[in-house]
C-alpha positions as CSV (number, residue, x, y, z in Angstrom):
1,X,-12.9,5.9,1.9
2,X,-9.3,5.7,0.6
3,X,-6.7,4.4,3.1
4,X,-3.1,5.5,2.3
5,X,0.1,5.2,4.4
6,X,1.9,8.6,4.8
7,X,5.2,7.0,5.7
8,X,7.4,4.3,4.3
9,X,4.8,1.6,4.9
10,X,4.1,-0.6,7.9
11,X,1.9,2.1,9.6
12,X,-1.0,-0.2,10.2
13,X,-3.2,0.1,7.1
14,X,-4.5,-3.5,7.5
15,X,-5.8,-3.0,11.0
16,X,-7.5,0.3,10.0
17,X,-9.2,-1.4,7.0
18,X,-10.2,-4.3,9.2
19,X,-11.8,-1.8,11.7
20,X,-13.6,0.1,8.9
21,X,-15.0,-3.2,7.6
22,X,-16.0,-4.2,11.2
23,X,-18.4,-1.2,11.2
24,X,-20.5,-3.0,8.6
25,X,-22.2,-2.1,5.3
26,X,-19.0,-2.3,3.2
27,X,-19.5,-3.7,-0.3
28,X,-15.8,-4.5,-1.0
29,X,-12.2,-3.7,-0.3
30,X,-10.5,-2.5,-3.5
31,X,-6.7,-2.8,-3.9
32,X,-5.4,0.0,-6.1
33,X,-1.6,-0.4,-6.2
34,X,1.2,-2.8,-5.4
35,X,1.0,-6.5,-5.5
36,X,2.0,-9.6,-3.5
37,X,4.8,-7.6,-1.7
38,X,2.2,-6.0,0.6
39,X,2.1,-7.2,4.2
40,X,-0.9,-5.9,6.0
41,X,-1.4,-7.5,9.4
42,X,-4.8,-8.1,10.9
43,X,-5.4,-9.7,14.3
44,X,-8.9,-10.6,15.4
45,X,-10.0,-10.5,19.0
46,X,-9.9,-14.3,19.2
47,X,-6.2,-14.2,18.3
48,X,-6.4,-15.3,14.7
49,X,-3.8,-13.5,12.6
50,X,-3.2,-13.1,8.9
51,X,-0.8,-11.0,6.8
52,X,-2.8,-9.8,3.8
53,X,-0.9,-9.5,0.6
54,X,-3.4,-9.6,-2.2
55,X,-6.7,-10.3,-0.4
56,X,-8.2,-7.2,1.1
57,X,-7.8,-6.7,4.9
58,X,-11.6,-7.0,5.3
59,X,-11.7,-10.6,4.3
60,X,-11.9,-12.0,7.8
61,X,-15.0,-9.8,8.3
62,X,-16.7,-11.4,5.2
63,X,-16.0,-8.4,2.9
64,X,-15.0,-9.3,-0.6
65,X,-11.9,-8.1,-2.4
66,X,-11.5,-6.5,-5.8
67,X,-8.0,-6.4,-7.4
68,X,-8.1,-3.4,-9.8
69,X,-6.2,-2.9,-13.0
70,X,-3.4,-1.2,-11.0
71,X,-2.5,-4.3,-9.0
72,X,0.3,-6.6,-10.1
73,X,-1.3,-10.0,-9.5
74,X,0.6,-13.1,-8.5
75,X,-1.7,-16.1,-8.8
76,X,0.8,-18.5,-7.2
77,X,1.2,-16.2,-4.1
78,X,-2.6,-15.8,-4.0
79,X,-3.0,-19.6,-3.8
80,X,-0.7,-19.7,-0.7
81,X,-2.6,-16.8,0.9
82,X,-6.0,-18.5,0.2
83,X,-4.8,-21.7,1.9
84,X,-3.9,-19.8,5.0
85,X,-7.2,-18.1,5.0
86,X,-8.9,-21.5,4.8
87,X,-7.0,-22.6,7.9
88,X,-8.4,-19.5,9.7
89,X,-11.9,-20.4,8.8
90,X,-12.6,-18.7,5.5
91,X,-14.2,-21.6,3.8
92,X,-14.3,-20.3,0.2
93,X,-11.7,-17.6,-0.2
94,X,-11.7,-17.6,-4.0
95,X,-15.4,-16.8,-4.0
96,X,-14.5,-13.6,-2.2
97,X,-12.2,-12.1,-4.8
98,X,-12.6,-10.5,-8.3
99,X,-9.7,-9.5,-10.5
100,X,-9.6,-7.0,-13.4
101,X,-8.5,-8.7,-16.6
102,X,-6.2,-5.7,-17.4
103,X,-4.1,-6.2,-14.3
104,X,-0.5,-7.2,-15.0
105,X,0.6,-10.8,-14.2
106,X,3.6,-11.4,-12.0
107,X,5.4,-14.7,-12.8
108,X,8.3,-16.8,-11.4
109,X,10.4,-15.4,-14.2
110,X,9.9,-11.8,-13.0
111,X,10.7,-12.9,-9.5
112,X,14.0,-14.5,-10.5
113,X,15.1,-11.6,-12.7
114,X,14.2,-9.0,-10.1
115,X,16.1,-10.8,-7.4
116,X,19.2,-11.3,-9.7
117,X,19.1,-7.5,-10.5
118,X,19.0,-6.6,-6.8
119,X,21.8,-9.0,-5.9
120,X,23.9,-7.5,-8.7
121,X,23.8,-4.1,-7.1
122,X,25.8,-5.4,-4.1
123,X,26.3,-2.7,-1.5
124,X,24.2,-0.3,-3.6
125,X,21.0,-2.2,-3.2
126,X,17.8,-0.2,-3.8
127,X,15.6,-2.3,-1.5
128,X,13.2,-5.0,-2.8
129,X,10.6,-7.3,-1.4
130,X,11.8,-10.0,-3.9
131,X,8.3,-10.6,-5.3
132,X,9.0,-9.5,-8.8
133,X,6.6,-6.5,-8.8
134,X,9.2,-4.0,-10.0
135,X,10.4,-6.4,-12.7
136,X,6.8,-6.9,-13.8
137,X,6.3,-3.2,-14.1
138,X,9.6,-2.6,-15.9
139,X,9.0,-5.3,-18.4
140,X,5.5,-4.0,-19.2
141,X,6.8,-0.5,-19.8
142,X,9.4,-1.9,-22.2
143,X,7.1,-4.5,-23.8
144,X,3.6,-3.1,-23.5
145,X,1.9,-5.3,-26.1
146,X,3.3,-8.6,-25.0
147,X,3.4,-8.2,-21.2
148,X,1.2,-11.0,-19.6
149,X,-2.0,-9.8,-18.1
150,X,-4.6,-11.6,-15.9
151,X,-7.0,-11.9,-18.8
152,X,-4.5,-14.0,-20.7
153,X,-5.0,-16.8,-18.1
154,X,-8.3,-17.5,-20.0
155,X,-6.3,-17.9,-23.3
156,X,-3.7,-20.6,-22.7
157,X,-2.2,-20.5,-26.2
158,X,-1.6,-16.7,-26.1
159,X,-0.4,-16.9,-22.5
160,X,2.2,-19.6,-23.4
161,X,3.5,-17.4,-26.2
162,X,3.9,-14.4,-23.9
163,X,5.5,-16.5,-21.2
164,X,8.0,-18.0,-23.5
165,X,9.0,-14.6,-24.9
166,X,9.2,-13.2,-21.4
167,X,11.4,-16.0,-20.2
168,X,13.7,-15.5,-23.2
169,X,14.0,-11.7,-22.9
170,X,14.6,-11.8,-19.2
171,X,17.1,-14.7,-19.4
172,X,15.4,-16.2,-16.4
173,X,15.2,-19.7,-15.1
174,X,12.2,-21.0,-13.2
175,X,9.6,-23.7,-13.8
176,X,8.6,-24.9,-17.3
177,X,6.2,-22.6,-19.1
178,X,3.7,-25.4,-19.4
179,X,3.5,-25.7,-15.6
180,X,2.8,-22.0,-15.2
181,X,0.1,-22.0,-17.9
182,X,-1.6,-24.9,-16.1
183,X,-1.5,-23.1,-12.8
184,X,-2.8,-19.8,-14.3
185,X,-5.6,-21.6,-16.0
186,X,-6.6,-23.1,-12.7
187,X,-6.5,-19.6,-11.2
188,X,-8.8,-18.3,-13.9
189,X,-11.2,-21.1,-13.1
190,X,-11.3,-20.3,-9.4
191,X,-11.7,-16.5,-9.3
192,X,-14.0,-14.2,-11.1
193,X,-12.2,-12.3,-13.8
194,X,-14.0,-9.0,-14.6
195,X,-13.7,-5.9,-16.8
196,X,-13.7,-2.2,-15.8
197,X,-17.5,-2.1,-15.5
198,X,-17.3,-4.1,-12.3
199,X,-15.8,-1.1,-10.5
200,X,-18.8,1.0,-11.6
201,X,-21.1,-1.6,-10.2
202,X,-19.3,-1.8,-6.9
203,X,-19.7,2.0,-6.5
204,X,-23.4,1.8,-7.0
205,X,-23.8,-0.6,-4.0
206,X,-22.8,0.0,-0.4
207,X,-19.7,2.0,0.6
208,X,-16.3,0.8,-0.7
209,X,-12.9,0.9,1.1
210,X,-9.9,1.5,-1.1
211,X,-6.8,-0.1,0.5
212,X,-3.4,1.2,-0.5
213,X,-0.1,-0.6,-0.3
214,X,3.3,0.5,0.9
215,X,3.7,4.2,1.7
216,X,3.8,7.6,0.0
217,X,7.4,8.1,0.9
218,X,8.2,5.1,-1.3
219,X,6.1,6.5,-4.3
220,X,7.6,5.7,-7.7
221,X,7.5,9.4,-8.7
222,X,7.9,11.3,-5.5
223,X,9.7,8.9,-3.2
224,X,13.4,9.2,-2.3
225,X,14.8,7.7,-5.5
226,X,16.2,5.1,-6.0
227,X,14.9,3.6,-2.8
228,X,11.3,3.5,-4.0
229,X,8.7,1.1,-5.3
230,X,7.4,0.6,-8.9
231,X,4.0,1.7,-7.8
232,X,2.0,4.9,-7.3
233,X,1.3,4.9,-3.6
234,X,-0.7,8.1,-3.4
235,X,-4.4,8.5,-3.9
236,X,-4.1,8.9,-7.6
237,X,-5.0,5.4,-8.8
238,X,-8.0,5.2,-6.5
239,X,-9.2,8.6,-7.8
240,X,-8.9,7.3,-11.3
241,X,-11.0,4.3,-10.5
242,X,-13.6,6.5,-8.8
243,X,-13.9,8.6,-12.0
244,X,-15.0,11.7,-10.2
245,X,-16.9,10.2,-7.3
246,X,-15.8,11.9,-4.1
247,X,-14.2,9.8,-1.3
248,X,-12.8,10.5,2.1
249,X,-9.0,10.4,2.2
250,X,-7.6,8.8,5.3
251,X,-3.8,9.0,6.0
252,X,-2.3,6.4,8.3
253,X,0.8,7.0,10.5
254,X,2.5,5.5,13.5
255,X,3.6,7.4,16.6
256,X,7.1,6.6,15.3
257,X,8.5,6.2,11.8
258,X,9.6,2.8,10.5
259,X,10.9,1.6,7.2
260,X,12.2,-1.7,5.7
261,X,15.6,-1.9,4.0
262,X,18.0,0.8,2.6
263,X,17.2,4.4,2.0
264,X,16.7,7.6,4.0
265,X,15.4,7.5,7.6
266,X,16.5,10.8,9.0
267,X,15.2,10.1,12.5
268,X,16.6,6.6,12.8
269,X,17.5,5.5,16.3
270,X,18.9,2.0,16.8
271,X,18.1,2.5,20.5
272,X,14.4,2.4,19.9
273,X,13.8,-1.2,21.2
274,X,10.1,-1.5,20.3
275,X,8.3,-4.8,19.9
276,X,7.6,-5.8,16.3
277,X,5.7,-9.2,16.4
278,X,4.8,-8.9,12.7
279,X,7.9,-7.2,11.2
280,X,11.5,-8.2,11.1
281,X,14.6,-8.3,8.9
282,X,14.2,-10.1,5.6
283,X,16.6,-11.5,3.0
284,X,15.2,-9.2,0.3
285,X,13.7,-6.3,2.2
286,X,16.7,-6.0,4.5
287,X,16.6,-4.8,8.1
288,X,13.5,-3.4,9.8
289,X,14.5,0.1,11.0
290,X,12.8,2.5,13.3
291,X,13.0,6.2,14.0
292,X,11.3,8.9,15.9
293,X,8.1,10.5,14.5
294,X,9.3,12.5,11.5
295,X,6.9,15.4,11.0
296,X,9.0,16.8,8.1
297,X,8.8,13.7,6.1
298,X,5.1,13.2,6.8
299,X,4.4,16.8,5.8
300,X,6.2,16.1,2.6
301,X,4.0,13.0,2.1
302,X,0.9,15.1,2.7
303,X,2.0,17.6,0.0
304,X,2.8,14.8,-2.4
305,X,-0.6,13.1,-1.8
306,X,-2.5,16.3,-2.2
307,X,-3.7,16.4,1.4
308,X,-6.0,14.2,3.4
309,X,-9.3,14.6,5.1
310,X,-8.2,13.0,8.4
311,X,-5.6,10.8,10.0
312,X,-5.5,7.5,11.7
313,X,-2.7,7.3,14.2
314,X,-1.5,3.8,15.3
315,X,0.8,2.5,18.0
316,X,-0.5,4.9,20.6
317,X,0.6,2.3,23.2
318,X,4.3,2.5,22.1
319,X,6.7,4.0,24.8
320,X,7.8,6.9,22.6
321,X,7.8,10.7,23.4
322,X,10.0,12.3,20.8
323,X,9.0,14.1,17.6
324,X,11.2,15.6,14.8
325,X,9.7,19.0,13.8
326,X,12.5,20.2,11.5
327,X,15.7,19.2,9.7
328,X,17.7,22.4,9.6
329,X,17.5,22.3,5.7
330,X,14.0,23.6,5.4
331,X,10.9,21.8,4.2
332,X,11.2,19.2,1.5
333,X,10.0,20.5,-1.9
334,X,7.6,18.5,-4.1
335,X,9.3,18.0,-7.5
336,X,7.9,17.5,-10.9
337,X,6.3,14.1,-11.6
338,X,8.8,11.9,-13.5
339,X,11.9,13.9,-12.5
340,X,13.8,11.0,-11.0
341,X,17.1,13.0,-11.2
342,X,15.5,15.6,-9.0
343,X,14.3,13.0,-6.6
344,X,17.8,11.5,-6.4
345,X,19.1,15.0,-5.6
346,X,16.5,15.2,-2.9
347,X,17.6,11.9,-1.5
348,X,21.2,13.2,-1.4
349,X,20.1,16.3,0.3
350,X,18.5,14.2,3.1
351,X,22.0,13.0,3.9
352,X,22.7,16.5,5.2
353,X,19.6,16.7,7.4
354,X,20.0,17.0,11.1
355,X,16.8,16.4,13.0
356,X,15.6,18.8,15.6
357,X,13.5,17.1,18.2
358,X,10.7,18.0,20.6
359,X,10.8,15.8,23.6
360,X,8.1,14.9,26.2
361,X,5.2,14.3,23.8
362,X,2.4,12.6,25.7
363,X,-0.7,13.6,23.8
364,X,0.2,12.2,20.5
365,X,-3.1,12.9,18.7
366,X,-2.9,16.6,19.6
367,X,0.8,16.8,18.8
368,X,0.4,15.1,15.4
369,X,-2.6,17.2,14.5
370,X,-0.7,20.4,15.2
371,X,2.5,19.3,13.5
372,X,0.7,18.2,10.3
373,X,-2.3,20.5,10.3
374,X,-4.8,17.7,10.0
375,X,-6.9,16.2,12.7
376,X,-6.4,12.7,14.0
377,X,-9.7,11.0,13.6
378,X,-9.0,7.4,14.6
379,X,-6.5,6.1,17.1
380,X,-5.1,2.6,17.7
381,X,-3.4,1.3,20.8
382,X,-3.2,-2.3,19.8
383,X,-3.5,-4.8,16.9
384,X,-7.2,-5.6,17.1
385,X,-10.3,-3.6,16.1
386,X,-11.2,-3.4,19.8
387,X,-8.1,-1.3,20.4
388,X,-9.2,1.4,17.9
389,X,-11.5,4.3,18.7
390,X,-12.6,7.6,17.4
391,X,-11.5,10.7,19.2
392,X,-14.2,12.9,20.8
393,X,-13.5,15.8,18.5
394,X,-13.9,13.5,15.5
395,X,-17.1,13.3,13.5
396,X,-19.6,10.5,13.8
397,X,-18.7,7.5,11.7
398,X,-21.3,7.7,8.9
399,X,-23.0,11.1,8.5
400,X,-20.0,13.3,8.8
401,X,-17.8,11.1,6.7
402,X,-19.6,12.6,3.8
403,X,-18.9,16.1,5.0
404,X,-15.3,15.3,5.6
405,X,-14.8,14.7,1.9
406,X,-15.1,18.4,1.4
407,X,-12.3,19.1,3.9
408,X,-8.6,19.8,3.1
409,X,-7.1,21.0,-0.2
410,X,-6.8,17.9,-2.3
411,X,-4.9,18.0,-5.6
412,X,-7.1,16.5,-8.2
413,X,-5.7,14.5,-11.1
414,X,-5.9,15.7,-14.7
415,X,-9.5,15.3,-16.0
416,X,-11.0,15.1,-12.5
417,X,-14.7,16.2,-12.6
418,X,-16.6,16.4,-9.3
419,X,-19.8,14.4,-9.1
420,X,-22.4,14.0,-6.3
421,X,-20.7,13.1,-3.1
422,X,-20.7,9.5,-1.9
423,X,-18.7,7.7,0.7
424,X,-16.6,5.4,-1.5
């Protein structure tokens, strides 16, 4: 199963993945985009809470994590996360994670350069988590042969050369290169570094859950430029890793639409005083903003993502009853991949949108299913797995999940070749 957020992030992917892993028989959680800027909150029934950044959100259930080649890996942030997991009772967190050697390496030099770039924008800030993910991606695009990768952590001489060059080209401060090399060598000794064949081996075992980061409305190609992430937030990376193996596509949404930092939020309502125990304003992300459920934006996300097989709807306990069903400017068109000028024009067009609302929504699963044309399969009325349940009209958990993979009208990536169906 592939879990993707159909908003701007913060829809509750972590809790959904935790619930899926609590059902048992999951071989691994695979992260397929983003990096240490992810913040997926999981609360166990006993009150233990962890915000997952790089470890998969099934870790507290004993499910291992695989960081694929599409993840920007930050070993220093991973160390801090592992320490918190230890305090929660995960005795050997490093034994629960594998990392693809081809994944890009985020460093303190990327972090400093990215933060400086965002500060220099002043009032025109794009929005950033301040973790250097965008700077890592940008540097790799400009310097593909010398961008540090996770596999370099096993070759300290080569890594030192790459880090010295990186620091020089970015003009960044930060710790001495020798200190970084020592920390990354220690990282390589603690976790299992693997090649692409590991993904194939995982898919031959029990079911796999693919955990996305951020949201489709922040996608690097189809988000509302320039307030986007340097990451493909759709299903595409997961489908590439699956190499033709079918998987159920699950889209996650809240009963209202939040986002962090600057950028469009057509239904924003400062009067929505809703509790956010795990989200708040941040120095780099900016303010945490909330708006009414935006069916227009979420229909756009569905079109961008190529459709989903089912939805998970969280925050059913929130005291909200208003849904935006139109903008007065028509539906949002899906542009050509890579046309950032077109995406910027779409962002400007959103400035003219005037939301039209339907009030008095009480049956949120039915209303969302009707507005988006996809059934709500899983509902959540609280942070723990106990607060999540399947809807009566939804299929049984295991048998019909396989049948669900045939539903919808997904857009397959170039080169996609169907293979025998498996729940992945």
